[in-house]
N, CA, C, O and the ligand as a Tripos MOL2 file, in Angstrom:
@<TRIPOS>MOLECULE
protein
  313   311    79     0     0
PROTEIN
NO_CHARGES

@<TRIPOS>ATOM
      1 N          -2.5960   -0.6590    8.0220 N.3       1 MET1
      2 CA         -3.0860   -0.6010    6.7390 C.3       1 MET1
      3 C          -4.6310    0.1370    6.8380 C.2       1 MET1
      4 O          -5.5070   -0.3910    7.5210 O.2       1 MET1
      5 N          -4.8210    1.1250    6.2580 N.am      2 LYS2
      6 CA         -6.1220    1.9530    6.4690 C.3       2 LYS2
      7 C          -7.0960    1.3680    5.5480 C.2       2 LYS2
      8 O          -6.7260    1.2600    4.3780 O.2       2 LYS2
      9 N          -8.3450    0.9440    5.8740 N.am      3 ARG3
     10 CA         -9.2470    0.4560    4.9030 C.3       3 ARG3
     11 C         -10.5670    1.3300    4.6670 C.2       3 ARG3
     12 O         -11.3260    1.1700    3.7110 O.2       3 ARG3
     13 N         -10.7100    2.1780    5.5730 N.am      4 HIS4
     14 CA        -11.8530    3.0960    5.4480 C.3       4 HIS4
     15 C         -11.2370    4.3810    4.5160 C.2       4 HIS4
     16 O         -10.2160    5.0050    4.8060 O.2       4 HIS4
     17 N         -11.9940    4.5990    3.4720 N.am      5 ILE5
     18 CA        -11.5180    5.7750    2.4920 C.3       5 ILE5
     19 C         -12.4700    6.8570    2.6330 C.2       5 ILE5
     20 O         -13.6300    6.7600    2.2300 O.2       5 ILE5
     21 N         -11.9580    7.9710    3.2450 N.am      6 PRO6
     22 CA        -12.6710    9.1130    3.4140 C.3       6 PRO6
     23 C         -12.8090    9.8880    2.1860 C.2       6 PRO6
     24 O         -12.0920    9.6280    1.2200 O.2       6 PRO6
     25 N         -13.7320   10.8800    2.1470 N.am      7 SER7
     26 CA        -14.1030   11.5780    0.9400 C.3       7 SER7
     27 C         -12.9620   12.7840    0.9120 C.2       7 SER7
     28 O         -12.5540   13.2200   -0.1650 O.2       7 SER7
     29 N         -12.5010   13.2650    2.1300 N.am      8 LYS8
     30 CA        -11.4140   14.2190    2.0660 C.3       8 LYS8
     31 C         -10.5170   13.7650    3.2190 C.2       8 LYS8
     32 O         -10.8510   13.0120    4.1330 O.2       8 LYS8
     33 N          -9.2210   14.3910    3.0150 N.am      9 CYS9
     34 CA         -8.2280   13.9830    4.0190 C.3       9 CYS9
     35 C          -8.6510   14.3510    5.5670 C.2       9 CYS9
     36 O          -8.9720   15.5050    5.8500 O.2       9 CYS9
     37 N          -8.6360   13.4090    6.4510 N.am     10 PRO10
     38 CA         -8.9700   13.5400    7.8230 C.3      10 PRO10
     39 C          -7.8340   14.3630    8.6780 C.2      10 PRO10
     40 O          -8.0570   14.8810    9.7730 O.2      10 PRO10
     41 N          -6.7180   14.3890    8.0640 N.am     11 LEU11
     42 CA         -5.4750   15.0270    8.5040 C.3      11 LEU11
     43 C          -5.3580   16.3810    8.3010 C.2      11 LEU11
     44 O          -5.0930   17.1670    9.2110 O.2      11 LEU11
     45 N          -5.5510   16.7110    7.1040 N.am     12 CYS12
     46 CA         -5.3420   18.0730    6.7600 C.3      12 CYS12
     47 C          -6.5250   18.7420    5.9840 C.2      12 CYS12
     48 O          -6.4820   19.9440    5.7230 O.2      12 CYS12
     49 N          -7.5570   17.9720    5.6270 N.am     13 GLY13
     50 CA         -8.6250   18.3870    4.9430 C.3      13 GLY13
     51 C          -8.4750   18.5570    3.5080 C.2      13 GLY13
     52 O          -9.3510   19.1210    2.8530 O.2      13 GLY13
     53 N          -7.3550   18.0750    2.9530 N.am     14 GLY14
     54 CA         -6.9360   18.1560    1.5250 C.3      14 GLY14
     55 C          -7.8030   17.2790    0.5590 C.2      14 GLY14
     56 O          -8.6420   16.4770    0.9690 O.2      14 GLY14
     57 N          -7.5410   17.4920   -0.6720 N.am     15 LYS15
     58 CA         -8.3670   16.7330   -1.6300 C.3      15 LYS15
     59 C          -7.6610   15.3600   -1.8250 C.2      15 LYS15
     60 O          -6.4400   15.2130   -1.8620 O.2      15 LYS15
     61 N          -8.6200   14.3430   -1.9500 N.am     16 ILE16
     62 CA         -7.9860   12.9970   -2.1860 C.3      16 ILE16
     63 C          -8.2770   12.5430   -3.6290 C.2      16 ILE16
     64 O          -9.4190   12.6120   -4.0830 O.2      16 ILE16
     65 N          -7.2470   12.0810   -4.3380 N.am     17 GLU17
     66 CA         -7.4720   11.6890   -5.6650 C.3      17 GLU17
     67 C          -6.7320   10.3780   -5.9270 C.2      17 GLU17
     68 O          -5.7700   10.0530   -5.2310 O.2      17 GLU17
     69 N          -7.1790    9.6340   -6.9220 N.am     18 ARG18
     70 CA         -6.5920    8.3880   -7.2880 C.3      18 ARG18
     71 C          -5.0000    8.5490   -7.7840 C.2      18 ARG18
     72 O          -4.6600    9.3540   -8.6510 O.2      18 ARG18
     73 N          -4.1730    7.7370   -7.1570 N.am     19 GLY19
     74 CA         -2.8310    7.6240   -7.4930 C.3      19 GLY19
     75 C          -2.1810    6.4400   -7.3240 C.2      19 GLY19
     76 O          -2.7960    5.3930   -7.5240 O.2      19 GLY19
     77 N          -0.8530    6.4280   -6.9360 N.am     20 THR20
     78 CA         -0.2210    5.2770   -6.5440 C.3      20 THR20
     79 C           0.6880    5.4340   -5.2240 C.2      20 THR20
     80 O           1.0210    6.5600   -4.8550 O.2      20 THR20
     81 N           0.9990    4.5240   -4.6680 N.am     21 THR21
     82 CA          1.8460    4.7130   -3.4860 C.3      21 THR21
     83 C           2.9580    3.4900   -3.3560 C.2      21 THR21
     84 O           2.9910    2.5480   -4.1480 O.2      21 THR21
     85 N           3.7310    3.6260   -2.3990 N.am     22 THR22
     86 CA          4.6490    2.3600   -2.2270 C.3      22 THR22
     87 C           4.4090    1.8170   -0.9620 C.2      22 THR22
     88 O           4.3720    2.5100    0.0550 O.2      22 THR22
     89 N           4.2350    0.5410   -0.9820 N.am     23 PHE23
     90 CA          3.5240   -0.2990    0.2560 C.3      23 PHE23
     91 C           4.8010   -1.2070    0.6650 C.2      23 PHE23
     92 O           5.4410   -1.8790   -0.1440 O.2      23 PHE23
     93 N           5.0470   -1.1260    1.9470 N.am     24 THR24
     94 CA          6.3530   -2.0340    2.4110 C.3      24 THR24
     95 C           5.6770   -2.9190    3.5010 C.2      24 THR24
     96 O           5.0160   -2.4220    4.4130 O.2      24 THR24
     97 N           5.8860   -4.3150    3.3480 N.am     25 VAL25
     98 CA          5.6060   -5.2090    4.2880 C.3      25 VAL25
     99 C           6.6450   -5.7280    4.9720 C.2      25 VAL25
    100 O           7.4540   -6.4040    4.3360 O.2      25 VAL25
    101 N           6.8210   -5.5410    6.2660 N.am     26 ASP26
    102 CA          7.7730   -6.3000    7.0480 C.3      26 ASP26
    103 C           7.3070   -7.7340    7.6350 C.2      26 ASP26
    104 O           6.4000   -7.8860    8.4540 O.2      26 ASP26
    105 N           8.0260   -8.6630    7.1160 N.am     27 LEU27
    106 CA          7.6950   -9.9180    7.4420 C.3      27 LEU27
    107 C           8.5910  -10.4890    8.6670 C.2      27 LEU27
    108 O           8.5490  -11.6930    8.9200 O.2      27 LEU27
    109 N           9.3640   -9.6490    9.3880 N.am     28 LYS28
    110 CA         10.2700  -10.0710   10.3470 C.3      28 LYS28
    111 C          11.4750  -10.7470    9.7230 C.2      28 LYS28
    112 O          12.6070  -10.3270    9.9660 O.2      28 LYS28
    113 N          11.2640  -11.7740    8.9310 N.am     29 THR29
    114 CA         12.1870  -12.4990    8.4190 C.3      29 THR29
    115 C          12.8120  -11.7610    7.0950 C.2      29 THR29
    116 O          13.9070  -12.0210    6.5970 O.2      29 THR29
    117 N          11.9160  -10.8290    6.6600 N.am     30 GLY30
    118 CA         12.4510  -10.1710    5.3030 C.3      30 GLY30
    119 C          11.4720   -8.9270    5.0970 C.2      30 GLY30
    120 O          10.5270   -8.7200    5.8570 O.2      30 GLY30
    121 N          11.7700   -8.1410    4.0330 N.am     31 VAL31
    122 CA         10.8830   -7.0820    3.7030 C.3      31 VAL31
    123 C          10.4850   -7.2150    2.2570 C.2      31 VAL31
    124 O          11.2480   -7.6280    1.3830 O.2      31 VAL31
    125 N           9.1800   -6.8190    2.0550 N.am     32 VAL32
    126 CA          8.7890   -6.7520    0.6440 C.3      32 VAL32
    127 C           8.2450   -5.3770    0.2690 C.2      32 VAL32
    128 O           7.3250   -4.8720    0.9120 O.2      32 VAL32
    129 N           8.8540   -4.7340   -0.8440 N.am     33 VAL33
    130 CA          8.5350   -3.4170   -1.1520 C.3      33 VAL33
    131 C           7.6450   -3.6350   -2.5770 C.2      33 VAL33
    132 O           8.0460   -4.2460   -3.5680 O.2      33 VAL33
    133 N           6.5430   -3.0800   -2.4420 N.am     34 VAL34
    134 CA          5.5530   -3.0130   -3.4180 C.3      34 VAL34
    135 C           5.3710   -1.6190   -3.9350 C.2      34 VAL34
    136 O           4.8470   -0.7530   -3.2350 O.2      34 VAL34
    137 N           5.8330   -1.3720   -5.2570 N.am     35 ARG35
    138 CA          5.7120   -0.1940   -5.8740 C.3      35 ARG35
    139 C           4.5280   -0.0610   -6.8900 C.2      35 ARG35
    140 O           4.0300   -1.0360   -7.4510 O.2      35 ARG35
    141 N           4.1250    1.2200   -7.0750 N.am     36 ASN36
    142 CA          3.0850    1.5420   -7.9380 C.3      36 ASN36
    143 C           1.6300    0.8320   -7.6420 C.2      36 ASN36
    144 O           0.8850    0.3580   -8.5000 O.2      36 ASN36
    145 N           1.4280    0.8670   -6.3680 N.am     37 VAL37
    146 CA          0.1590    0.3180   -5.6730 C.3      37 VAL37
    147 C          -0.8210    1.3980   -5.9280 C.2      37 VAL37
    148 O          -0.5990    2.5510   -5.5580 O.2      37 VAL37
    149 N          -1.9770    1.0250   -6.5980 N.am     38 PRO38
    150 CA         -3.1070    1.7800   -6.6540 C.3      38 PRO38
    151 C          -3.6050    2.2480   -5.3490 C.2      38 PRO38
    152 O          -3.8080    1.4440   -4.4400 O.2      38 PRO38
    153 N          -3.8180    3.5490   -5.2110 N.am     39 ALA39
    154 CA         -4.2920    4.1200   -3.8280 C.3      39 ALA39
    155 C          -4.8650    5.3590   -4.0600 C.2      39 ALA39
    156 O          -4.7340    5.9600   -5.1260 O.2      39 ALA39
    157 N          -5.5700    5.8190   -2.9950 N.am     40 LEU40
    158 CA         -6.1560    7.2440   -2.9450 C.3      40 LEU40
    159 C          -5.1930    8.0010   -2.1570 C.2      40 LEU40
    160 O          -4.7780    7.6140   -1.0640 O.2      40 LEU40
    161 N          -4.8220    9.1470   -2.7560 N.am     41 VAL41
    162 CA         -3.6670    9.9090   -2.0800 C.3      41 VAL41
    163 C          -4.0070   11.3550   -1.9240 C.2      41 VAL41
    164 O          -4.4400   12.0130   -2.8700 O.2      41 VAL41
    165 N          -3.8040   11.8770   -0.6690 N.am     42 CYS42
    166 CA         -4.1890   13.3270   -0.4070 C.3      42 CYS42
    167 C          -3.0570   14.1260   -1.2960 C.2      42 CYS42
    168 O          -1.8610   13.8560   -1.4080 O.2      42 CYS42
    169 N          -3.8160   15.1980   -1.8940 N.am     43 LEU43
    170 CA         -2.8420   16.0410   -2.7990 C.3      43 LEU43
    171 C          -2.0760   16.8960   -1.9960 C.2      43 LEU43
    172 O          -1.0210   17.3620   -2.4250 O.2      43 LEU43
    173 N          -2.5710   17.1940   -0.6780 N.am     44 GLN44
    174 CA         -1.8520   18.1530    0.1400 C.3      44 GLN44
    175 C          -0.8110   17.6490    1.0020 C.2      44 GLN44
    176 O           0.2830   18.2110    1.0540 O.2      44 GLN44
    177 N          -1.1240   16.4740    1.7800 N.am     45 CYS45
    178 CA         -0.0120   15.9860    2.6750 C.3      45 CYS45
    179 C           0.4230   14.6680    2.2990 C.2      45 CYS45
    180 O           1.3400   14.2100    2.9800 O.2      45 CYS45
    181 N          -0.0690   13.8920    1.2820 N.am     46 GLY46
    182 CA          0.6370   12.7270    0.7300 C.3      46 GLY46
    183 C           0.0150   11.4490    1.3960 C.2      46 GLY46
    184 O           0.3340   10.3350    0.9800 O.2      46 GLY46
    185 N          -0.9370   11.6190    2.5040 N.am     47 GLU47
    186 CA         -1.4410   10.4290    3.1030 C.3      47 GLU47
    187 C          -2.1810    9.5610    2.1330 C.2      47 GLU47
    188 O          -2.9270   10.0500    1.2850 O.2      47 GLU47
    189 N          -1.9740    8.2590    2.2560 N.am     48 ASP48
    190 CA         -2.5990    7.3960    1.3400 C.3      48 ASP48
    191 C          -3.6060    6.2860    2.0280 C.2      48 ASP48
    192 O          -3.5150    5.8710    3.1830 O.2      48 ASP48
    193 N          -4.5560    5.9160    1.0750 N.am     49 TRP49
    194 CA         -5.5600    4.8610    1.5890 C.3      49 TRP49
    195 C          -5.5070    3.7830    0.5220 C.2      49 TRP49
    196 O          -5.5740    4.0900   -0.6690 O.2      49 TRP49
    197 N          -5.3960    2.6050    0.9010 N.am     50 ILE50
    198 CA         -5.5060    1.5240    0.0840 C.3      50 ILE50
    199 C          -6.8130    0.6180    0.1110 C.2      50 ILE50
    200 O          -7.1630    0.0780    1.1610 O.2      50 ILE50
    201 N          -7.4730    0.4770   -0.9930 N.am     51 GLU51
    202 CA         -8.8210   -0.0750   -1.0200 C.3      51 GLU51
    203 C          -8.7060   -1.5230   -0.8350 C.2      51 GLU51
    204 O          -7.6710   -2.1350   -1.0980 O.2      51 GLU51
    205 N          -9.8400   -2.1070   -0.3530 N.am     52 ASN52
    206 CA         -9.8440   -3.5380   -0.0690 C.3      52 ASN52
    207 C          -9.3740   -4.5520   -1.1350 C.2      52 ASN52
    208 O          -8.6480   -5.5020   -0.8420 O.2      52 ASN52
    209 N          -9.7950   -4.3200   -2.3110 N.am     53 SER53
    210 CA         -9.3890   -5.2840   -3.3430 C.3      53 SER53
    211 C          -7.9160   -5.1160   -3.5660 C.2      53 SER53
    212 O          -7.2500   -6.0810   -3.9420 O.2      53 SER53
    213 N          -7.3760   -3.9530   -3.3570 N.am     54 THR54
    214 CA         -5.8750   -3.8990   -3.4980 C.3      54 THR54
    215 C          -5.1090   -4.5060   -2.4380 C.2      54 THR54
    216 O          -4.0610   -5.0990   -2.6960 O.2      54 THR54
    217 N          -5.6480   -4.3810   -1.0170 N.am     55 SER55
    218 CA         -4.9280   -5.0060    0.1150 C.3      55 SER55
    219 C          -4.9900   -6.4670   -0.0010 C.2      55 SER55
    220 O          -4.0730   -7.1760    0.4120 O.2      55 SER55
    221 N          -6.1130   -6.9630   -0.5840 N.am     56 ILE56
    222 CA         -6.1320   -8.4900   -0.7710 C.3      56 ILE56
    223 C          -4.8960   -8.8840   -1.6580 C.2      56 ILE56
    224 O          -4.1490   -9.8220   -1.3780 O.2      56 ILE56
    225 N          -4.7760   -8.1780   -2.6110 N.am     57 GLN57
    226 CA         -3.6460   -8.6180   -3.4870 C.3      57 GLN57
    227 C          -2.2570   -8.4720   -2.6810 C.2      57 GLN57
    228 O          -1.4320   -9.3860   -2.7020 O.2      57 GLN57
    229 N          -2.0470   -7.3010   -1.9830 N.am     58 LEU58
    230 CA         -0.8860   -7.1960   -1.1520 C.3      58 LEU58
    231 C          -0.7300   -8.2650   -0.1540 C.2      58 LEU58
    232 O           0.4010   -8.6690    0.1160 O.2      58 LEU58
    233 N          -1.7330   -8.7370    0.3940 N.am     59 GLU59
    234 CA         -1.6260   -9.8630    1.3700 C.3      59 GLU59
    235 C          -1.2300  -11.0990    0.6900 C.2      59 GLU59
    236 O          -0.5300  -11.9280    1.2720 O.2      59 GLU59
    237 N          -1.6440  -11.2660   -0.5170 N.am     60 ASP60
    238 CA         -1.2140  -12.3970   -1.2710 C.3      60 ASP60
    239 C           0.2970  -12.4180   -1.4690 C.2      60 ASP60
    240 O           0.9750  -13.4300   -1.2860 O.2      60 ASP60
    241 N           0.7820  -11.2430   -1.8540 N.am     61 ILE61
    242 CA          2.1050  -11.0420   -2.2800 C.3      61 ILE61
    243 C           2.9420  -11.2870   -0.9490 C.2      61 ILE61
    244 O           3.9210  -12.0330   -0.9560 O.2      61 ILE61
    245 N           2.5200  -10.6410    0.1680 N.am     62 ALA62
    246 CA          3.1730  -10.8480    1.2810 C.3      62 ALA62
    247 C           3.1960  -12.3860    1.9670 C.2      62 ALA62
    248 O           4.1350  -12.8080    2.6410 O.2      62 ALA62
    249 N           2.0750  -13.0710    1.6820 N.am     63 ALA63
    250 CA          2.0870  -14.6070    2.1010 C.3      63 ALA63
    251 C           3.1360  -15.3700    1.1140 C.2      63 ALA63
    252 O           3.9120  -16.1900    1.6040 O.2      63 ALA63
    253 N           3.1490  -15.1070   -0.2050 N.am     64 ARG64
    254 CA          4.0020  -15.6210   -1.0250 C.3      64 ARG64
    255 C           5.4490  -15.5060   -0.7080 C.2      64 ARG64
    256 O           6.2590  -16.4300   -0.7800 O.2      64 ARG64
    257 N           5.7010  -14.2550   -0.3430 N.am     65 ALA65
    258 CA          7.1220  -13.8480   -0.0180 C.3      65 ALA65
    259 C           7.6700  -14.5380    1.3410 C.2      65 ALA65
    260 O           8.8370  -14.8980    1.5010 O.2      65 ALA65
    261 N           6.7450  -14.6480    2.1880 N.am     66 LYS66
    262 CA          6.8460  -15.2510    3.4840 C.3      66 LYS66
    263 C           7.2150  -16.7150    3.2580 C.2      66 LYS66
    264 O           8.2220  -17.2090    3.7650 O.2      66 LYS66
    265 N           6.3280  -17.4250    2.4450 N.am     67 MET67
    266 CA          6.6740  -18.9540    2.1310 C.3      67 MET67
    267 C           8.0850  -19.0590    1.5170 C.2      67 MET67
    268 O           8.8110  -20.0060    1.8190 O.2      67 MET67
    269 N           8.4760  -18.1120    0.6700 N.am     68 GLN68
    270 CA          9.7720  -18.3340   -0.0940 C.3      68 GLN68
    271 C          10.7940  -17.7940    0.7990 C.2      68 GLN68
    272 O          11.9030  -17.6920    0.2750 O.2      68 GLN68
    273 N          10.6910  -17.3980    2.0970 N.am     69 ASN69
    274 CA         11.6070  -16.8410    2.8440 C.3      69 ASN69
    275 C          12.4040  -15.6510    2.1940 C.2      69 ASN69
    276 O          13.6250  -15.5360    2.3070 O.2      69 ASN69
    277 N          11.6450  -14.8260    1.5410 N.am     70 THR70
    278 CA         12.3690  -13.7380    0.8650 C.3      70 THR70
    279 C          12.9620  -12.6990    1.8840 C.2      70 THR70
    280 O          12.2890  -12.2700    2.8210 O.2      70 THR70
    281 N          14.2170  -12.3310    1.6570 N.am     71 GLN71
    282 CA         14.9580  -11.3650    2.5820 C.3      71 GLN71
    283 C          14.5170   -9.9000    2.0480 C.2      71 GLN71
    284 O          14.0720   -9.0570    2.8260 O.2      71 GLN71
    285 N          14.6650   -9.6760    0.7360 N.am     72 LEU72
    286 CA         14.2790   -8.3840    0.1580 C.3      72 LEU72
    287 C          13.7100   -8.7300   -1.1470 C.2      72 LEU72
    288 O          14.2340   -9.4650   -1.9850 O.2      72 LEU72
    289 N          12.5230   -8.0960   -1.2400 N.am     73 GLU73
    290 CA         11.8340   -8.3110   -2.6450 C.3      73 GLU73
    291 C          11.3040   -7.0740   -3.0890 C.2      73 GLU73
    292 O          10.6500   -6.4080   -2.2860 O.2      73 GLU73
    293 N          11.5030   -6.6230   -4.3600 N.am     74 MET74
    294 CA         10.8310   -5.3850   -4.8800 C.3      74 MET74
    295 C           9.9890   -5.8190   -5.9070 C.2      74 MET74
    296 O          10.4590   -6.4710   -6.8390 O.2      74 MET74
    297 N           8.5190   -5.4700   -5.8390 N.am     75 ILE75
    298 CA          7.6440   -5.7460   -6.7840 C.3      75 ILE75
    299 C           6.9620   -4.4350   -7.3470 C.2      75 ILE75
    300 O           6.8730   -3.4320   -6.6390 O.2      75 ILE75
    301 N           6.5160   -4.4710   -8.5560 N.am     76 SER76
    302 CA          5.7410   -3.3780   -9.0540 C.3      76 SER76
    303 C           4.4380   -3.8170   -9.4430 C.2      76 SER76
    304 O           4.3150   -4.8450  -10.1090 O.2      76 SER76
    305 N           3.3400   -3.0560   -9.0490 N.am     77 MET77
    306 CA          2.0610   -3.5560   -9.3150 C.3      77 MET77
    307 C           1.4870   -3.0420  -10.8020 C.2      77 MET77
    308 O           0.5380   -3.5420  -11.4060 O.2      77 MET77
    309 N           2.2360   -2.0170  -11.1930 N.am     78 ALA78
    310 CA          1.8270   -1.3600  -12.5060 C.3      78 ALA78
    311 C           2.2590   -2.1730  -13.6200 C.2      78 ALA78
    312 O           2.0240   -1.8140  -14.7730 O.2      78 ALA78
    313 ZN         -3.8530   15.3060    3.7580 Zn       79 ZN79
@<TRIPOS>BOND
     1     1     2 1
     2     2     3 1
     3     3     4 2
     4     3     5 am
     5     5     6 1
     6     6     7 1
     7     7     8 2
     8     7     9 am
     9     9    10 1
    10    10    11 1
    11    11    12 2
    12    11    13 am
    13    13    14 1
    14    14    15 1
    15    15    16 2
    16    15    17 am
    17    17    18 1
    18    18    19 1
    19    19    20 2
    20    19    21 am
    21    21    22 1
    22    22    23 1
    23    23    24 2
    24    23    25 am
    25    25    26 1
    26    26    27 1
    27    27    28 2
    28    27    29 am
    29    29    30 1
    30    30    31 1
    31    31    32 2
    32    31    33 am
    33    33    34 1
    34    34    35 1
    35    35    36 2
    36    35    37 am
    37    37    38 1
    38    38    39 1
    39    39    40 2
    40    39    41 am
    41    41    42 1
    42    42    43 1
    43    43    44 2
    44    43    45 am
    45    45    46 1
    46    46    47 1
    47    47    48 2
    48    47    49 am
    49    49    50 1
    50    50    51 1
    51    51    52 2
    52    51    53 am
    53    53    54 1
    54    54    55 1
    55    55    56 2
    56    55    57 am
    57    57    58 1
    58    58    59 1
    59    59    60 2
    60    59    61 am
    61    61    62 1
    62    62    63 1
    63    63    64 2
    64    63    65 am
    65    65    66 1
    66    66    67 1
    67    67    68 2
    68    67    69 am
    69    69    70 1
    70    70    71 1
    71    71    72 2
    72    71    73 am
    73    73    74 1
    74    74    75 1
    75    75    76 2
    76    75    77 am
    77    77    78 1
    78    78    79 1
    79    79    80 2
    80    79    81 am
    81    81    82 1
    82    82    83 1
    83    83    84 2
    84    83    85 am
    85    85    86 1
    86    86    87 1
    87    87    88 2
    88    87    89 am
    89    89    90 1
    90    90    91 1
    91    91    92 2
    92    91    93 am
    93    93    94 1
    94    94    95 1
    95    95    96 2
    96    95    97 am
    97    97    98 1
    98    98    99 1
    99    99   100 2
   100    99   101 am
   101   101   102 1
   102   102   103 1
   103   103   104 2
   104   103   105 am
   105   105   106 1
   106   106   107 1
   107   107   108 2
   108   107   109 am
   109   109   110 1
   110   110   111 1
   111   111   112 2
   112   111   113 am
   113   113   114 1
   114   114   115 1
   115   115   116 2
   116   115   117 am
   117   117   118 1
   118   118   119 1
   119   119   120 2
   120   119   121 am
   121   121   122 1
   122   122   123 1
   123   123   124 2
   124   123   125 am
   125   125   126 1
   126   126   127 1
   127   127   128 2
   128   127   129 am
   129   129   130 1
   130   130   131 1
   131   131   132 2
   132   131   133 am
   133   133   134 1
   134   134   135 1
   135   135   136 2
   136   135   137 am
   137   137   138 1
   138   138   139 1
   139   139   140 2
   140   139   141 am
   141   141   142 1
   142   142   143 1
   143   143   144 2
   144   143   145 am
   145   145   146 1
   146   146   147 1
   147   147   148 2
   148   147   149 am
   149   149   150 1
   150   150   151 1
   151   151   152 2
   152   151   153 am
   153   153   154 1
   154   154   155 1
   155   155   156 2
   156   155   157 am
   157   157   158 1
   158   158   159 1
   159   159   160 2
   160   159   161 am
   161   161   162 1
   162   162   163 1
   163   163   164 2
   164   163   165 am
   165   165   166 1
   166   166   167 1
   167   167   168 2
   168   167   169 am
   169   169   170 1
   170   170   171 1
   171   171   172 2
   172   171   173 am
   173   173   174 1
   174   174   175 1
   175   175   176 2
   176   175   177 am
   177   177   178 1
   178   178   179 1
   179   179   180 2
   180   179   181 am
   181   181   182 1
   182   182   183 1
   183   183   184 2
   184   183   185 am
   185   185   186 1
   186   186   187 1
   187   187   188 2
   188   187   189 am
   189   189   190 1
   190   190   191 1
   191   191   192 2
   192   191   193 am
   193   193   194 1
   194   194   195 1
   195   195   196 2
   196   195   197 am
   197   197   198 1
   198   198   199 1
   199   199   200 2
   200   199   201 am
   201   201   202 1
   202   202   203 1
   203   203   204 2
   204   203   205 am
   205   205   206 1
   206   206   207 1
   207   207   208 2
   208   207   209 am
   209   209   210 1
   210   210   211 1
   211   211   212 2
   212   211   213 am
   213   213   214 1
   214   214   215 1
   215   215   216 2
   216   215   217 am
   217   217   218 1
   218   218   219 1
   219   219   220 2
   220   219   221 am
   221   221   222 1
   222   222   223 1
   223   223   224 2
   224   223   225 am
   225   225   226 1
   226   226   227 1
   227   227   228 2
   228   227   229 am
   229   229   230 1
   230   230   231 1
   231   231   232 2
   232   231   233 am
   233   233   234 1
   234   234   235 1
   235   235   236 2
   236   235   237 am
   237   237   238 1
   238   238   239 1
   239   239   240 2
   240   239   241 am
   241   241   242 1
   242   242   243 1
   243   243   244 2
   244   243   245 am
   245   245   246 1
   246   246   247 1
   247   247   248 2
   248   247   249 am
   249   249   250 1
   250   250   251 1
   251   251   252 2
   252   251   253 am
   253   253   254 1
   254   254   255 1
   255   255   256 2
   256   255   257 am
   257   257   258 1
   258   258   259 1
   259   259   260 2
   260   259   261 am
   261   261   262 1
   262   262   263 1
   263   263   264 2
   264   263   265 am
   265   265   266 1
   266   266   267 1
   267   267   268 2
   268   267   269 am
   269   269   270 1
   270   270   271 1
   271   271   272 2
   272   271   273 am
   273   273   274 1
   274   274   275 1
   275   275   276 2
   276   275   277 am
   277   277   278 1
   278   278   279 1
   279   279   280 2
   280   279   281 am
   281   281   282 1
   282   282   283 1
   283   283   284 2
   284   283   285 am
   285   285   286 1
   286   286   287 1
   287   287   288 2
   288   287   289 am
   289   289   290 1
   290   290   291 1
   291   291   292 2
   292   291   293 am
   293   293   294 1
   294   294   295 1
   295   295   296 2
   296   295   297 am
   297   297   298 1
   298   298   299 1
   299   299   300 2
   300   299   301 am
   301   301   302 1
   302   302   303 1
   303   303   304 2
   304   303   305 am
   305   305   306 1
   306   306   307 1
   307   307   308 2
   308   307   309 am
   309   309   310 1
   310   310   311 1
   311   311   312 2
@<TRIPOS>SUBSTRUCTURE
     1 MET1         2 RESIDUE 1 A MET
     2 LYS2         6 RESIDUE 1 A LYS
     3 ARG3        10 RESIDUE 1 A ARG
     4 HIS4        14 RESIDUE 1 A HIS
     5 ILE5        18 RESIDUE 1 A ILE
     6 PRO6        22 RESIDUE 1 A PRO
     7 SER7        26 RESIDUE 1 A SER
     8 LYS8        30 RESIDUE 1 A LYS
     9 CYS9        34 RESIDUE 1 A CYS
    10 PRO10       38 RESIDUE 1 A PRO
    11 LEU11       42 RESIDUE 1 A LEU
    12 CYS12       46 RESIDUE 1 A CYS
    13 GLY13       50 RESIDUE 1 A GLY
    14 GLY14       54 RESIDUE 1 A GLY
    15 LYS15       58 RESIDUE 1 A LYS
    16 ILE16       62 RESIDUE 1 A ILE
    17 GLU17       66 RESIDUE 1 A GLU
    18 ARG18       70 RESIDUE 1 A ARG
    19 GLY19       74 RESIDUE 1 A GLY
    20 THR20       78 RESIDUE 1 A THR
    21 THR21       82 RESIDUE 1 A THR
    22 THR22       86 RESIDUE 1 A THR
    23 PHE23       90 RESIDUE 1 A PHE
    24 THR24       94 RESIDUE 1 A THR
    25 VAL25       98 RESIDUE 1 A VAL
    26 ASP26      102 RESIDUE 1 A ASP
    27 LEU27      106 RESIDUE 1 A LEU
    28 LYS28      110 RESIDUE 1 A LYS
    29 THR29      114 RESIDUE 1 A THR
    30 GLY30      118 RESIDUE 1 A GLY
    31 VAL31      122 RESIDUE 1 A VAL
    32 VAL32      126 RESIDUE 1 A VAL
    33 VAL33      130 RESIDUE 1 A VAL
    34 VAL34      134 RESIDUE 1 A VAL
    35 ARG35      138 RESIDUE 1 A ARG
    36 ASN36      142 RESIDUE 1 A ASN
    37 VAL37      146 RESIDUE 1 A VAL
    38 PRO38      150 RESIDUE 1 A PRO
    39 ALA39      154 RESIDUE 1 A ALA
    40 LEU40      158 RESIDUE 1 A LEU
    41 VAL41      162 RESIDUE 1 A VAL
    42 CYS42      166 RESIDUE 1 A CYS
    43 LEU43      170 RESIDUE 1 A LEU
    44 GLN44      174 RESIDUE 1 A GLN
    45 CYS45      178 RESIDUE 1 A CYS
    46 GLY46      182 RESIDUE 1 A GLY
    47 GLU47      186 RESIDUE 1 A GLU
    48 ASP48      190 RESIDUE 1 A ASP
    49 TRP49      194 RESIDUE 1 A TRP
    50 ILE50      198 RESIDUE 1 A ILE
    51 GLU51      202 RESIDUE 1 A GLU
    52 ASN52      206 RESIDUE 1 A ASN
    53 SER53      210 RESIDUE 1 A SER
    54 THR54      214 RESIDUE 1 A THR
    55 SER55      218 RESIDUE 1 A SER
    56 ILE56      222 RESIDUE 1 A ILE
    57 GLN57      226 RESIDUE 1 A GLN
    58 LEU58      230 RESIDUE 1 A LEU
    59 GLU59      234 RESIDUE 1 A GLU
    60 ASP60      238 RESIDUE 1 A ASP
    61 ILE61      242 RESIDUE 1 A ILE
    62 ALA62      246 RESIDUE 1 A ALA
    63 ALA63      250 RESIDUE 1 A ALA
    64 ARG64      254 RESIDUE 1 A ARG
    65 ALA65      258 RESIDUE 1 A ALA
    66 LYS66      262 RESIDUE 1 A LYS
    67 MET67      266 RESIDUE 1 A MET
    68 GLN68      270 RESIDUE 1 A GLN
    69 ASN69      274 RESIDUE 1 A ASN
    70 THR70      278 RESIDUE 1 A THR
    71 GLN71      282 RESIDUE 1 A GLN
    72 LEU72      286 RESIDUE 1 A LEU
    73 GLU73      290 RESIDUE 1 A GLU
    74 MET74      294 RESIDUE 1 A MET
    75 ILE75      298 RESIDUE 1 A ILE
    76 SER76      302 RESIDUE 1 A SER
    77 MET77      306 RESIDUE 1 A MET
    78 ALA78      310 RESIDUE 1 A ALA
    79 ZN79       313 GROUP 0 **** ****
């Protein structure tokens, strides 16, 4: 997970705008797929950056899934 949010894409130099992405957590015992995660997305190559406040929520979701021994869970943040 990338925490530093650049002003333009370090990979291709493209413009970065607010959008959403899909985040996948591999818990070894299972997988959690979180859709519509707010993120900053490069318009050119699609690389995404997730902000701290959002990554904290994702960690909560992952921790809960781990406790419940979820094998496959699909969540939408929107
Ligand atoms: Zn890019």
